[in-house]
C-alpha positions as CSV (number, residue, x, y, z in Angstrom):
1,M,0.0,0.0,0.0
2,K,1.4,3.4,-1.1
3,T,0.4,6.4,1.0
4,V,0.3,9.9,-0.6
5,I,-0.3,13.0,1.5
6,I,-1.7,16.2,-0.1
7,P,-1.7,19.5,2.0
8,V,-4.9,21.4,1.3
9,D,-5.7,25.0,2.2
10,F,-8.7,25.1,-0.1
11,S,-7.1,27.5,-2.5
12,E,-7.6,26.7,-6.2
13,T,-3.9,25.8,-6.4
14,S,-4.2,23.2,-3.7
15,L,-7.5,21.9,-5.1
16,N,-5.9,21.5,-8.5
17,A,-3.2,19.4,-6.9
18,V,-5.9,17.2,-5.5
19,R,-7.6,16.8,-8.9
20,Y,-4.2,16.1,-10.5
21,A,-3.5,13.3,-7.9
22,A,-7.0,11.8,-8.3
23,N,-6.5,11.5,-12.1
24,M,-2.9,10.3,-11.6
25,F,-3.8,7.4,-9.3
26,T,-7.1,6.4,-11.1
27,G,-6.8,2.8,-12.1
28,K,-3.7,2.2,-10.0
29,P,-4.8,0.2,-7.0
30,G,-2.9,0.0,-3.7
31,T,-2.7,3.8,-3.1
32,K,-4.1,5.6,-0.1
33,V,-4.5,9.4,-0.3
34,I,-4.6,11.5,2.8
35,L,-5.8,15.2,2.5
36,Y,-4.1,17.3,5.2
37,N,-5.8,20.6,5.9
38,M,-3.3,23.4,6.3
39,F,-5.1,26.7,6.8
40,A,-7.7,28.6,4.9
41,N,-7.1,32.2,5.8
42,E,-4.1,34.4,4.8
43,S,-3.9,35.5,8.4
44,D,-3.0,32.0,9.4
45,G,0.2,32.1,7.5
46,S,2.3,32.9,10.6
47,T,1.5,29.3,11.8
48,A,2.8,27.7,8.6
49,G,6.0,26.5,10.3
50,P,4.2,24.4,12.9
51,Y,1.7,23.1,10.4
52,L,4.4,21.8,8.1
53,E,6.3,20.3,11.0
54,S,3.1,18.5,11.8
55,L,2.9,17.4,8.2
56,G,6.4,16.0,8.5
57,R,5.4,14.0,11.5
58,L,2.4,12.7,9.8
59,A,4.4,11.6,6.7
60,Y,6.8,9.8,9.0
61,Q,4.1,8.1,11.0
62,K,2.3,7.0,7.9
63,A,5.5,6.0,6.1
64,A,4.3,8.2,3.2
65,T,5.6,7.3,-0.3
66,L,5.0,10.9,-1.5
67,I,3.9,14.4,-0.4
68,L,2.1,16.1,-3.3
69,M,1.4,19.8,-3.2
70,G,0.3,22.7,-5.4
71,I,2.4,25.8,-5.5
72,S,2.1,29.3,-6.9
73,E,4.4,32.3,-6.4
74,K,1.3,34.5,-6.1
75,E,-0.1,32.6,-3.1
76,E,0.8,32.0,0.5
77,W,2.6,28.8,-0.4
78,R,5.6,31.0,-1.3
79,Q,6.0,32.3,2.2
80,L,5.0,29.0,3.7
81,L,7.8,27.1,1.9
82,L,10.6,29.6,2.2
83,G,10.5,29.9,6.0
84,S,13.4,28.0,7.5
85,N,11.2,26.2,10.0
86,S,8.5,25.3,7.5
87,V,10.6,23.0,5.3
88,K,11.9,20.7,8.1
89,M,9.7,17.9,6.7
90,A,11.6,18.1,3.4
91,E,15.0,18.5,5.1
92,Q,14.4,15.4,7.2
93,N,14.3,13.4,3.9
94,I,11.1,11.7,4.9
95,C,9.8,11.1,1.4
96,P,9.8,12.7,-2.1
97,V,7.9,15.9,-2.6
98,M,6.0,16.5,-5.9
99,I,5.1,20.1,-6.8
100,I,2.1,20.6,-9.1
101,P,2.0,23.9,-11.1
102,P,-1.4,25.7,-10.7
103,T,-2.5,25.1,-14.3
104,S,-1.3,21.5,-14.7
105,K,-3.8,18.9,-15.8
106,Y,-2.8,15.2,-15.6
107,T,-2.5,13.6,-19.0
108,G,-0.1,10.8,-18.1
109,I,3.5,10.7,-17.2
110,K,5.1,9.2,-20.3
111,N,8.5,11.1,-20.2
112,I,10.5,11.9,-17.1
113,A,13.5,14.2,-17.1
114,L,16.0,13.5,-14.4
115,T,18.4,16.5,-13.8
116,S,21.8,15.6,-12.5
117,D,25.1,17.5,-11.9
118,F,26.9,14.2,-12.6
119,K,29.0,14.4,-9.5
120,D,29.3,11.4,-7.2
121,V,26.1,9.9,-8.7
122,D,26.4,6.6,-6.8
123,A,26.0,8.4,-3.5
124,T,23.6,11.1,-4.5
125,T,21.0,9.5,-6.9
126,P,17.7,8.4,-5.3
127,V,17.6,5.3,-7.5
128,L,14.7,3.5,-5.7
129,A,12.4,6.5,-5.7
130,I,13.0,7.2,-9.4
131,K,12.6,3.6,-10.4
132,T,9.3,3.4,-8.5
133,V,7.9,6.3,-10.5
134,L,9.2,4.8,-13.8
135,E,7.6,1.5,-13.0
136,I,4.3,2.9,-11.9
137,F,3.8,5.0,-15.1
138,N,5.9,2.9,-17.5
139,S,7.8,6.1,-18.4
140,N,10.7,6.9,-20.6
141,L,13.8,8.3,-18.8
142,H,15.7,11.3,-20.0
143,I,18.8,12.2,-17.9
144,V,19.8,15.8,-18.4
145,N,22.9,17.9,-17.4
146,V,23.2,21.6,-17.9
147,D,26.8,23.0,-17.8
148,N,28.2,26.0,-19.7
149,Q,31.5,24.2,-19.9
150,H,30.1,21.5,-22.3
151,Y,31.8,21.7,-25.6
152,V,32.2,19.1,-28.5
153,S,33.0,16.2,-26.3
154,L,32.5,15.2,-22.6
155,T,35.3,15.3,-20.1
156,E,36.6,12.0,-18.6
157,E,34.8,12.8,-15.4
158,Y,31.4,13.2,-17.1
159,L,31.9,10.0,-19.1
160,T,32.7,8.0,-15.9
161,E,29.6,9.3,-14.1
162,R,27.5,8.7,-17.2
163,S,28.5,5.1,-17.2
164,K,27.5,4.7,-13.6
165,M,24.1,6.3,-14.3
166,L,23.6,3.9,-17.3
167,K,24.2,0.9,-15.1
168,M,21.8,2.2,-12.4
169,F,18.9,2.6,-14.9
170,A,19.9,0.0,-17.5
171,E,16.5,-1.7,-17.6
172,F,14.9,1.6,-18.6
173,K,17.3,2.3,-21.4
174,P,17.8,6.0,-20.5
175,E,18.7,8.7,-23.0
176,F,21.4,11.2,-22.0
177,Y,21.5,14.9,-22.8
178,F,24.4,17.4,-22.0
179,I,23.3,21.0,-22.6
180,G,25.9,23.7,-22.9
181,M,24.0,26.7,-21.5
182,N,24.4,29.2,-18.6
183,D,20.8,29.5,-17.6
184,F,19.6,26.2,-16.0
185,F,16.0,27.3,-15.9
186,E,15.9,28.2,-19.5
187,A,17.7,25.0,-20.6
188,I,15.4,22.7,-18.6
189,T,12.1,24.4,-19.5
190,Q,13.0,24.4,-23.2
191,F,14.1,20.8,-22.9
192,A,10.8,19.9,-21.3
193,T,8.9,21.6,-24.1
194,D,11.0,20.0,-26.9
195,R,10.9,16.5,-25.5
196,N,7.3,16.5,-24.2
197,I,8.4,16.0,-20.6
198,D,5.7,15.3,-18.1
199,L,7.7,15.3,-14.9
200,I,11.1,16.9,-13.9
201,V,13.1,15.2,-11.1
202,I,15.5,17.2,-9.1
203,I,17.9,15.9,-6.4
204,P,18.4,18.2,-3.5
205,K,21.9,17.9,-2.1
206,N,23.2,17.9,1.4
207,H,19.7,17.0,2.7
208,S,18.7,20.6,2.6
209,F,15.6,21.4,0.6
210,V,16.0,25.1,1.2
211,N,19.6,25.5,0.2
212,S,19.5,23.1,-2.8
213,V,16.0,23.8,-4.2
214,F,14.7,27.2,-3.2
215,S,17.8,29.2,-2.4
216,A,19.7,28.5,-5.6
217,R,18.5,31.0,-8.2
218,H,17.7,28.7,-11.1
219,T,16.2,25.8,-9.2
220,K,14.1,28.1,-7.1
221,K,12.8,29.6,-10.3
222,L,12.1,26.1,-11.6
223,A,10.2,25.2,-8.5
224,F,7.8,28.1,-8.8
225,Q,7.6,28.4,-12.6
226,S,8.1,25.0,-14.0
227,P,5.7,24.3,-16.9
228,V,5.3,20.7,-15.6
229,P,5.3,19.0,-12.2
230,L,8.5,18.8,-10.3
231,L,9.6,15.9,-8.1
232,A,12.3,16.6,-5.4
233,A,13.8,13.3,-4.2
234,H,16.6,12.8,-1.7
235,Q,19.1,10.0,-1.8
């Protein structure tokens, strides 16, 4: 039995996340969804930290497979997620967190893009979490790296890490892409459009969701403005 927790504050953004989840898990037995009421009024935002700490405890107690939430830069979720206390549930590496853009409609997850810095991939890649998603949705895997130092050929370091990644996901026959651009957000969003990507996977490093996802300029922008859902999964 897989357990999915969805925080709901009754905003349209959070309700859209609920609809997305309902469609995503239709026809996939063995999944239990828990709707977790956050707060309904903007004035309750000051209590966001304790609410999410409670959410983390719930996820731990229920051995949750996934926390799924809507997010919009225009809504209280921005303040809720950026407070240092409010992201303890993600920092504790309890389970992957899926972020659903406010306009996303579920149409299947056929193509998944895994972003990687190709550094120490054996120790930092959440193989089990990614394989679970690939198996549930029978998806194609696209592994993507963005680095402005990419030229005609890959360095020996990149080739070594690529070989490790290929072995990790050999049964899914992954395709690899190395994009030579400065702007991570622009590169990934354009890639998502060109390759019909349905889900982008990012890997927060150092077990710090704040520092690795929201504090870094490009990945923070991706979290709030990604055209497709985003999955943050720790090793």
